[in-house]
C-alpha positions as CSV (number, residue, x, y, z in Angstrom):
1,M,91.6,90.5,156.6
2,L,90.5,91.6,153.2
3,R,92.8,90.9,150.3
4,L,92.1,92.3,146.8
5,C,93.5,90.9,143.6
6,L,93.1,93.3,140.8
7,P,94.4,92.9,137.2
8,L,96.4,95.7,135.7
9,C,93.9,97.7,133.7
10,C,96.7,99.5,131.9
11,A,97.5,96.2,130.1
12,A,94.3,96.6,128.1
13,A,95.2,100.1,127.2
14,C,98.6,98.9,126.0
15,L,96.9,96.4,123.8
16,A,94.6,99.0,122.4
17,G,97.6,100.9,121.0
18,A,98.5,98.0,118.8
19,A,95.0,96.7,118.0
20,P,93.2,97.5,114.8
21,A,90.7,100.3,114.9
22,G,87.2,99.1,115.9
23,T,88.6,96.3,118.1
24,V,86.6,95.7,121.3
25,I,88.7,94.7,124.3
26,Q,87.0,93.1,127.3
27,N,88.2,94.0,130.8
28,Q,86.9,92.8,134.1
29,A,88.3,93.3,137.7
30,S,88.0,90.7,140.4
31,A,88.4,91.0,144.2
32,Q,89.3,87.9,146.4
33,F,89.0,88.3,150.1
34,S,89.4,86.2,153.3
35,L,87.8,86.9,156.7
36,P,89.4,86.6,160.1
37,G,86.9,83.9,161.1
38,G,87.7,81.8,158.0
39,G,86.2,81.6,154.6
40,A,87.0,83.4,151.4
41,G,85.1,84.9,148.6
42,L,85.5,86.2,145.1
43,V,83.7,89.2,143.7
44,N,83.8,90.1,140.0
45,S,83.1,93.6,138.7
46,E,80.8,94.2,135.8
47,P,82.5,93.6,132.5
48,A,83.9,96.7,130.8
49,Q,84.4,97.1,127.1
50,L,87.1,99.2,125.6
51,L,86.7,100.3,121.9
52,V,89.9,101.0,120.1
53,N,89.7,104.3,118.2
54,A,91.3,104.9,114.8
55,V,94.7,106.5,114.9
56,C,95.9,108.1,111.7
57,R,99.7,108.2,111.2
58,V,101.6,108.6,107.9
59,Q,105.2,108.2,107.0
60,V,107.0,109.4,103.9
61,T,110.4,108.3,102.8
62,P,113.0,109.4,102.0
63,D,112.5,111.9,104.8
64,G,114.2,115.3,104.7
65,T,114.3,118.8,106.0
66,P,115.3,122.1,104.4
67,Q,118.6,121.8,106.3
68,A,119.2,118.2,105.2
69,P,117.1,117.3,102.1
70,G,116.1,113.7,101.6
71,Q,116.9,113.8,97.9
72,R,119.0,116.0,95.6
73,L,118.3,116.1,91.9
74,T,119.8,118.2,89.1
75,V,117.8,118.9,85.9
76,R,118.1,121.2,83.0
77,A,115.8,124.2,82.8
78,G,112.6,123.6,80.9
79,E,112.6,119.9,81.6
80,P,110.6,117.9,84.2
81,A,112.1,116.2,87.2
82,T,110.5,113.1,88.7
83,L,111.0,112.7,92.5
84,R,110.1,109.3,93.9
85,Y,108.7,108.6,97.4
86,E,107.1,105.9,99.4
87,L,104.1,106.7,101.5
88,S,103.1,104.3,104.3
89,N,100.0,104.1,106.6
90,A,101.5,103.7,110.1
91,G,98.1,104.0,111.8
92,N,95.8,101.2,113.0
93,G,93.1,101.5,110.3
94,P,92.4,102.5,106.7
95,A,92.9,106.2,106.0
96,T,92.7,108.6,103.1
97,F,95.7,110.9,102.8
98,T,95.7,114.3,101.1
99,L,98.8,114.9,98.9
100,S,100.1,118.3,98.2
101,A,103.4,119.9,97.1
102,Q,105.0,123.3,97.9
103,A,107.9,125.2,96.5
104,L,109.9,126.8,99.2
105,D,112.1,129.9,98.8
106,G,114.7,129.4,96.0
107,A,116.1,130.7,92.8
108,F,113.1,129.6,90.8
109,T,109.6,128.2,91.4
110,P,108.9,124.9,89.6
111,N,105.4,123.7,88.6
112,L,104.5,120.7,90.9
113,T,102.1,117.8,90.3
114,T,101.6,114.7,92.5
115,F,101.0,111.2,91.0
116,V,100.3,107.8,92.6
117,D,102.5,105.3,90.8
118,A,99.9,102.6,90.4
119,N,101.9,100.3,88.2
120,G,105.2,100.8,90.0
121,D,107.2,101.8,87.0
122,G,108.6,105.0,88.5
123,Q,107.2,107.1,85.7
124,P,104.1,109.4,85.8
125,Q,101.3,108.0,83.5
126,P,98.0,109.4,82.3
127,G,95.3,108.8,84.8
128,E,97.8,108.5,87.8
129,Q,97.7,112.2,88.8
130,A,96.1,112.3,92.2
131,E,95.7,114.5,95.2
132,Q,94.4,111.8,97.5
133,L,95.5,108.2,98.4
134,T,93.7,105.6,100.4
135,L,95.7,102.9,102.2
136,G,94.9,100.1,104.6
137,A,96.7,99.8,107.9
138,G,100.3,98.9,107.3
139,A,100.1,99.3,103.5
140,S,102.3,101.6,101.4
141,A,102.4,103.0,97.9
142,A,104.7,104.8,95.6
143,V,104.1,108.5,95.1
144,L,105.7,110.6,92.4
145,L,106.2,114.4,92.5
146,V,106.9,115.9,89.0
147,A,108.6,119.3,89.1
148,V,108.8,121.2,85.9
149,V,111.6,123.8,86.0
150,P,110.9,127.1,84.2
151,A,112.8,127.7,81.0
152,G,116.0,129.7,81.6
153,A,116.0,129.0,85.4
154,S,119.2,128.5,87.2
155,G,120.3,127.9,90.8
156,A,118.6,125.8,93.4
157,A,115.2,125.4,95.0
158,L,113.6,123.3,97.7
159,V,110.3,121.5,97.2
160,N,108.1,119.8,99.8
161,L,105.8,116.7,99.5
162,T,103.2,116.7,102.2
163,A,100.9,113.8,103.1
164,Q,98.1,114.8,105.6
165,C,95.4,112.9,107.5
166,P,93.1,114.0,110.3
167,G,95.6,112.9,112.8
168,G,98.5,115.0,111.5
169,L,100.8,115.5,108.6
170,R,104.2,114.5,107.4
171,T,106.4,116.7,105.2
172,T,109.6,115.8,103.4
173,T,112.0,118.2,101.6
174,T,113.9,117.7,98.3
175,S,116.6,119.9,96.8
176,L,116.2,120.7,93.2
177,S,119.0,122.3,91.2
178,S,118.9,123.6,87.6
179,W,120.9,125.3,85.0
180,P,119.8,127.0,81.8
181,R,119.7,124.9,78.6
182,P,122.5,126.2,76.4
183,H,121.2,128.1,73.3
184,R,121.9,126.3,70.1
185,T,123.3,128.7,67.5
186,S,124.3,128.0,63.9
187,N,127.0,130.1,62.1
188,F,126.6,130.2,58.4
189,A,129.4,131.6,56.3
190,R,128.0,133.7,53.5
191,P,129.7,132.7,50.2
192,S,131.4,135.6,48.6
193,A,129.9,136.6,45.2
194,P,132.3,136.5,42.2
195,S,133.5,139.9,41.4
196,G,133.6,139.3,37.7
197,C,136.9,141.3,37.5
198,G,140.4,139.9,37.6
199,P,143.8,141.2,37.0
200,V,144.3,142.6,33.6
201,T,147.6,142.4,31.8
202,R,148.5,144.4,28.9
203,P,150.5,142.6,26.2
204,A,154.0,143.9,25.8
């Protein structure tokens, strides 16, 4: 009678999904057998090595869709609006993400710029404008999207923040509403010039 005892090779594959990129997983199969006349033996296979490949995944919060925007912000026309997000590296190795922004169909088209909030103050600063962001596995960073609404614009528009890596992309949608800034007018009353004439009475 021959009896085989084999380890589950899929266990190594399961470990590979959670292991950091570049990890080498050792795997070896063994066969134990017994013969009808007595005796037993054990045979080991050649060791196999599994190399964990890099998997790039990105998450952006707050998440949103055109039907259910993740954020809603109202701003006056001609003024900038700062939208705040958190970008996380959900992959198993360091990755460089490409940041971009798009204006979807709406009543106006804002001017969009992406920033990496390096100091975490929630405000765009000189030198923080960026179109790429590198993060280690499990790391996250604050990302700002500044939308400048055209002067005189009114209504609503949708804007997207997109973070992309070789393994895919993640897009989140924000609703941006605006109304025109009221015109400031000054009414000046022109003083009436003295006529120089008044009622004249004739002495009786």
